[in-house]
N, C-alpha and C positions, 0 to 999 in steps of 0.2 A: 760669936764664933767666926763670922766672916772677917771681922777686923783683925783677929789674931792670924787668920790664914793669910790675909793681905800683907801682914808684917813679915811673914815667912816667905810668901810668894808674891812679890810686888807686881808681877805681870798677870796676876789672876784676873779673870774676867767673869762677869755674871751676865747671863742673858735669859730671856724667856722664849726665844725661838729655838727650834730644834737644832742642835749642834751639827755642823758638817765640816768644820775645820779640823783636819786630821793631824795638824801640827800640835794640837792641844790634847791633853788627857782630860776627859770629861767626867763629871760626877753630877748625879741628880741631888740637889739640895732639898727641894720639896717639889711637889707636883708642878711641872712646867717651869721650874726655875733650875737652871744649869750653871755649874761652876766649871770653868776651863782653866787649866794650868799648862803652860808650855812644857812639852815632854822633856826638853833638855834640862828643866829645873827640878825634875823629880827623880829621886833615887827609887830603887825597888822597895826600900824600907818605907819611904814616903807614901808610895802607892798602897802598900799594905796597911799602913796606919790610917790613911784617908778612907780606905774601903771599909773600915770598922764602923764609922759613923756616917759615911756618905755612900750612896749607891753608884757604882761605876756605870757609866753610860757608853755604849758602843756606837761609834759613828758608822757610816755606810761601808767601811772597809771590811766588815764581817758579814755583810749581807750578800744575798744572791744578786746577780746582774739586774734582774727585774726589780727586786726590793730596793737596791741601791738607786735605781732610776727614779722610783717614786719618792724615795727619801730626798733626792735632789730637787724634784719637782715641788714638793711641799715646802722645801727650804728656800725656794725661789732662786735656784741656781740657773743663770741664763743659758748655759750650755745644755741643760737638761731638755729644753724644749725641742732642740734639733734631734737629740737622741730619741726622744719620745716619738716624734713623727717618723723616724727611721724604723724603730721597733714595731710600732703600730701603724703600718702603712695603710691598712684599710681603716676607714672611719668606724670607730667603735663608740659605744656609750659606756660610761663608767659611773660608779657612785661610791662614796665613802660610807662605811658603817663604822661609826666611832664606838669603841667599847671601853668601859671602865669597870674594873673589879674592885670590890671593897677591901680585899686583902690580896697579898701576893700569892700566886699559885705557880706550880711547875708549868713553864711556858709550853713545852712540847706536849704535855698532857692536855692542856687547854686547847691547843691547836688541833689535836687529834679529835677532841670532843666536838669542836666546831665543824671540822671537815666531815665527820660522820653524820651530822644532823642537818647541815645546809647543803643543798644540792648544787649550788652555784660554784663556778670556778673562782676561787678567792685567793687574793694575795695578802699575806699577813705582814703587818709592819708594826712592830712594838715601838712605842715612843717613850715609855717609861715602864717600870716593873709592874704597874697595875693597869696599864691600858695602851691603846694604840688604835690602829685602823685595820678593818677588813676592806679590801678594795675589790669591788665586784665588777664583772664585765658582762655586758650584753645580756641582761636578763629582765627585759622590760615587761614581759607578760606574766612573770611568775609572782604570785602573791606570797611574800615571805612572812607575813605577820604571825601566822600560826607556828611556823618553824622557829621564829625568834622567841616566841613564848615557850616552846618546848626546850629550846636551848637554855633559856634563863632558868627554867625549872631543873634541868639536868645539872647546871653549874651549882645551883643552890644545894641540890641533894648530894652531889658527888664531891664537890670541892669545899662545901661548908662556908660559902661566901656568896654575896649577892653580885649581880651583874646588871649594869645599866648600859643601854644602847641608844645611840642617836642615828636614825636612818636618814641619810642625806638624799638629795635629789640627783637625778642623772645629769651628767655633763659630757661634753664632747671635746675633741681636739681644739676646738675654737675657743673654749673657755680658758681663763687664766686660773690654772689649777691651784696655785698657792693661795689665791684669793678665795676660791671655793673652800679650800681646807680651813683657812683662818676664820672665815665667816661661820662655817658649821661648827668649828671648835668653840667659838664664842656662844653660839646658840646652845650647844650641849652644856657648857658651863652654867649658863643662865638657867636651863631646865633643871639641872642637878641642884643648883643653889636655892631655887625658889619654889619648885614644885613640891607639894607635900606628899607626893607618891614617887616611888622608884620604879624603874623598869625600862620600857621602850618608848622613846620619844620620836615624834615626827615634826617636820618644820612647822606645819600648820598649828601644832599644839604649843609651839614656843612663841609664835607671833604675839600673843597677848603680853608675854613677859618682855619681848622686845619693845612693844609699844610703851609699856610702863617705864622701862629703863630710859626711854627718850622723852618721857612726859615731864612737863614743867612742874615745879613744886605747887604752883597755884592750882593747876588742873587736878593734881593728885589730892590736894586738900579738898577740892570740890567733890571729887569722887568719894572721899572718906565720909562726907556728910550723908551719902545715900544709905550707908549701913547705920541703922538706928542703934542707939546705945542700949535699948532694951532687948535687942536680939541676942539670944544665947549662941554660944559657939556651935551647939548642936543644930540649931535652926539654920545658921549660916552654912554649915557643912552640908546639910540636907539639900539646900537650894543649889549649892555648887554642884553636888552630885546630880541633881535633876537636870541642870543645864548641860553637864558633861555627858549625860545619857540621851542627849538629843531632844530634850523636853518631853521625854517619855516617862509618864507617871509610873507605869507598871515596872519598867526596868529600874528606875531609881529606887522604888520601894523594895524591889528584890535585892538590890545591892546593899541597901541599908537595913535589911531584915525587918521591914515595916509592913503593916497592912496597907494595901493600896488606898483605902479610904482615908487612912491617917496621913499618908503622903499628900493626897489631894487636898485635904483640909489645911495642911501646913503651907502648901503653895498658895492656896486661896487667901489665907490670912496674911501671908507675906505681901501679896499684891495689894491687899486692902490697906496694910500699914504703910507701904512705900508709895503707892499710886503708880507703880511701874508694872506693866503687864509682862511678866516674865514668861508667859506662854507664847508670846510673839517674839520673832527673831530679834528685832531692834531692842526691845526691852531686856531680853535675855543677854544680849551682847553687852549692853551698858552695865547690867547687874554683875555679869561675870567679871568685867574689868574692875568694878568696885570691890568685889570680893577678893580678887587677886591683889588689888592694891591694899586691902585691909590686912592680908596675910604677908605682904611683900617685905 
């Protein structure tokens, strides 16, 4: 399809960064891949036809002043930094909450649901029809985890689709904002691709996937030898849950609907077979990497 479009529109461009060039008409080809065609090359009929099989993407021209500023910041527009320092004269803390919906929903209804459930002052920035950013200001002392859980449950119940969130770390005026955004976007993509659970992700949960993504093939091969061939998928899953539950036998047994004694026996047998004490932090860390590598 792209080649045929290039034949008709020779000046067509494709990029994976958020579009900000307002001289082009932009369309979402697939998640995080954008097609831009110079506006002067498009007729009204062309735009209507393209909109049938591509999703039109609006650049900052249709955003509020504050939304447009953040759009420019994450797009690495040099002039945006000066505007940012002018708009936010007092030093503030910010963080990005990345969201991804498994299906498209009515944007205004989604925003209304989020606003009603989260107490923080949020800026919405849609980056594609299924996702974007919630930009949070100065809420360092508030623990949002329970509210995020409630929000996810409401979206599932009311919109009949799932919601994934990546909660970023706080940053200030002094940080390079587009680098913060790009790094967190990468972390979120890794979590969604490799985690066998969906929901709410934090940086510390993604670190093991980051480590594996940068690990040499030789080391990954060595990690794979830790998981013995005679371990069943059920055994591997139960040990993973045990580690994710903070090495708490009772909590892991509850999550797996097992008797505590059965869970204890499984952990002890696992230690006996591998020679790695997964009840201690060092052993648990190595085994956790080995299990993630097995599932990677």
